[in-house]
Steps between C-alpha positions, in 0.01 A plus 500: 500500500372695803555194724858459368590857555351492853708199592818659358442832681360361819176685462145376482323485161270783624806715576645433156175604329455812725856601419447482132165679511595776743864538402462493125153463342335787698783727380450395143124514496473836314731377227318177471164685484641720223625199310162337536325806356754506208480128420148410596641225721313460828692648802465170685671323217791741498524476882518121480774507237704755701453303824634197325794695361581644844474157664734353239750789553489463881541119473800536272657744746433270785679224306803716452432625145481880550440571127179306475239608249404859461172554684401779270138548395546442131362199311 
């Protein structure tokens, strides 16, 4: 999915990954850490799930579907 989004947006895969990490995940880290403590789910697992959700959302927006899936942190 990263490669597909990179092609659609004219960015490199590294730029796509950096955008998701710096633009979204770093801002959500405290919430994700809190959820990890509440659920016992490792932070890394929650980060991976959220990364995938954000990637899917960005991909759907790049394809012209602005609704996409909600990238919320709930399971």
